N, C-alpha and C positions, 0 to 999 in steps of 0.2 A: 240801513240804507234808506234814503229818503225818496229815491226815484222808484215809484211803484207802478208806473204806466209805460207799457211798451207800445209805441205808436208807429211801428214799422214791422209788419209780420206777414209771412206768406204761408200758404197751404197748397194742397193739390189743385186749387183753382188758378194757381200761377204755373206757367209752363215749365219753370225750372225747379219745381218742388213736387215730391211724391207724398208729402206728409198729410194725413187726414187732418181736417180742421180740429176735430176733437182732441187729437194728440197734442196740438199746439195749445189748446185751451187748458188741458190737464197739466201741461208743463208750466204754463203761466201760474196756475193755482199753486202748484208745488213750489214755485219760485217765490211765492208770497206776494205776487202782484195784485193790485186792486183793480186794474183795468188794462185792456188791450184793444188794439185796433188792427183788424186784418186789412192789409193794403195790397191786394192782389195786383199783379202786373197787367196793365193795358199799355201796350207799346206798339203803335201802328207802323213804326219803322222796322219791320221785320219781314224777311230775314235781312240781316245786315250784309253788306257787300262782301265782307271777308269771313263770313260764317262757313265753317266746314259743311260739306254737302250733307252729312248724316244728320245735321241739326235743322235742315230746312223745313222739316215737317212739324216743327214745334212753334207755332205762332204765339206771340204774347198777347192773347186776347182772353176775355173772361166770359164764361157762361153766366151772365148776371142773374138770370132767373134762378138757376141752381145755386149760385153763390149766396144770394140773399135768403133763399129757403133754408140752406144749411146753417147759415148764421142765425136765423130765427130759431132753428132747432137747438143750437148751442145755447142761446139765451134761455130757452125753456128748461134745458137740462142743468145749466150751471149759473143761471142768473142770480141765485142767492149766494154765490161764492165769488163772483167776479163780474165786472161790467164789461160787456163786449160791444165794441163800436164797429161801424162799417166804413170801409175806405177803399181807395184805389191808389196805386202808385202809377201815375200817368207819365209815360215817356214823352218828353218834350222834344219834338223832332221837326226838322225843316221839311216843308212840302206836304205836311199832313194836317194842316190847320182845319180843314173841313171835317175830317174824320174825328180829330181830337175834340173840337168844340161841340160837335154833334153828340159824341159820347158823353161829355160833361153835362150838356144841357138835358140829355135824356135820363140822367141819373142824379137829379138834384136831391134825392132822398138820402144820399150818403153823408156820413158825419164829417169826413175828412178826406182831403185830396193832397197827396204829395206830388210835387212836380220834380221829376228827375231827368237828368240828361245821361243816357247810357250810350247813345250813338253820336258820333261826330262825323258829319258828311257821309253818313250811311256805313260807317265802320265802328266796331266796338273794341275798345282797348282791352277787353277781357281776352281777346284773341291776339297772340303775338304778331300775326301778320299786320295788324294795325300800325305797328311801329316801323314797318319796312319802308325804305325810300326816303327817310328823313331821320334827323337826330331825335333822341328821346325828348330833349328839351323843346324841340320844335313841335312834336306831337302833343306834349303837355300844354304848351301855349295854345295850340289849335283847340284843344278841349276847353280850356278856360274861355277863350274868345267865342267859341261856339255856345257855351253855356250862357255867356252874356247876351248873345243874339237871341237865344231861346227865352231868356228871362224878359228881354225887351218885347218879344213877340207874344208871350202868353202871360196872363195874370190871374187865372182862375183858381190857382192852388193856394192852400193855406200854409204850406211849408216847402222850402226847397230842400230836396233830399241830397245827401252826401255830395256836397258841392265839388269836392276834389276827388271824386270817384276814380278818375284816371290814375291817381298816384298808387292805388293798390296794385296796379299792373305795370305801370311805368318803372317802378323800382326793380321789377323782375328783369327788365331789359336794360337796366342802367349799367354804366361802366363800373366794374368792381373796384377800380382804383378810386373813383369818385366816392363810392360808398365807404371805402376804407378811410379816405381822407376826412369825410364828414364824421365818421365814427371817432377818429382820433381827436377831432375838434370838439366832440360832444354835441354836434349839431344834428338834428334829425333830418331825414329826407324831406319830410313835410315842410319843415321850416325853410330848408334850402329852396324848395320849389315855390313856397309862398313869397320869399324875397324876390325871386326872379319874375314873378307874375303879379306882384302886389297891386299894380295900377288897375288891371282888369278885374281882379278879385274885389278891390274896393268899389269899383263901379257897380258890380253885381250886388254887393251888400247895400249900397246906397239906394238902389232901386227897391230891394226888399223892404228896407226900413221905411222908405217913403210910402209904400203901399200897406204897411202894417203886416207884411208877410213874415212868418217865422223862419228861422234857420234850424235845420235838423242837425243834431249831433248823432252820428251813426256809429255804433260800437262794433259792427261786424268784424272789422279788421283786427281790433285788439283782442276780441274774443277768440278768433281763429289763431292768433299768434301765441295765445297762452300755452305755455308748455313747450313751445318750439325751441329749437336749438338757438341759443343766444348768439352764437358765432355766425349764423346765417344772416348776413346783412341785406339779403334780397327780400326778406319778409317784411311787409308793411305792418307796423306795430302801433299805429296812432288812430285816433278817431278820425272820421271824415265829416267835416273838415277838422283840422288840427288846431292846436292852441293859438297860433298866430292869427288865424282867421276869426276864431271865436273872440279873441281879445279885440281885434279891429271892429268886429260887429258891435261889441259893447261900447267901444270908444266912440263910434259913430252914432250911438243912440239906440241900437238894437236891444230889445229886451225879451222878445219871444223866442224861446228855444223849445223844440220838440226833441224827444229822445226815442231812438229806435234801434233795436238789435239787428234788424234786417234778417231775422232768422228764417231759414227754410226747413230746418229740422228742429225737433223739440229741444235738443241739447243747447241750441243757441238762444232760446227765449230768455230775455232779460239779462243776458250775459254782458259783462263789462260795465254794468251800470254803476258799480261802486267807483270805478276809475273815472267814469264820466262825471259823477257827482263831485269828486275831488277836483277834477279839472275845471268844472263850471264855477265852483266856489273860489278857486284860485284866480279865475278870470273876473271875479266880481259879481257873479250871478247869485241871487238868493231864491230863485224860483225857476220852474219850468212850466211848459204849457201843453195842454191837451185840447182837443176840440170835440164838441158835441153839436151836431147839426150845423157844423162849420163855425160855431161861435167859440171863442177862446175861453178856456178855463185855466186859471192860474193855480199852481200848487207850490207850496214852500219847499225849499231844499233843507 
């Protein structure tokens, strides 16, 4: 496997993970990785409007002093076995420009920033209620259009995370007859949604390329789908984004790809990288990118 750097990784400094940082580091070493970057969640748009009440006490903020201290300790303990970089996954949200930019400016020491869109108009597709009151197709389009607006608004990040994040959850709400039809045609759900939203996706990619911003290939979904019942068509089984978006990024001139498993538990660290490597090669890529002090470092595939 040529991909030896996982640049999207969470620990207990993220509100949705209970995993000690050391457990993630040890898992990365066991997986044979040469470098990792912790990208803990900072998402000022929390709680989302459709979040169940029991989750309201879990804000997506980071104790930066404690985070950087623990990261420094990990470097002291394991620095001779693996390189450990500092990062944050910043939620790009409407109405939080001041908080977001203040956070970014206060933490210029970080190696890497992912810009991700989790909320759309203060709702998260992770929760089924997000899809109430409209068709799944309309909600998917809303998320792509909102991502475009956020990419137009913010430009501080080095890579755009899981561009089609919404598809992980949209497929669970989709009409089973549509999924069966796509399956018979041999067409993936990701490809179907790409075709329906190509114009807005292309506009997002053009902005990234013009800025020199990387596109993340996120393997969480394919890792979670491994071993799942193949007859269950509501399970998302592709990278985020999928093949069509990656191909278009390449065709438009994009060359910077970051790779992340988006792991919140040790079992997920570096997972799906073999499939990501094959996918990238098939799309014409011969390298991937990591960042150190926000400067790109190119690695051959």
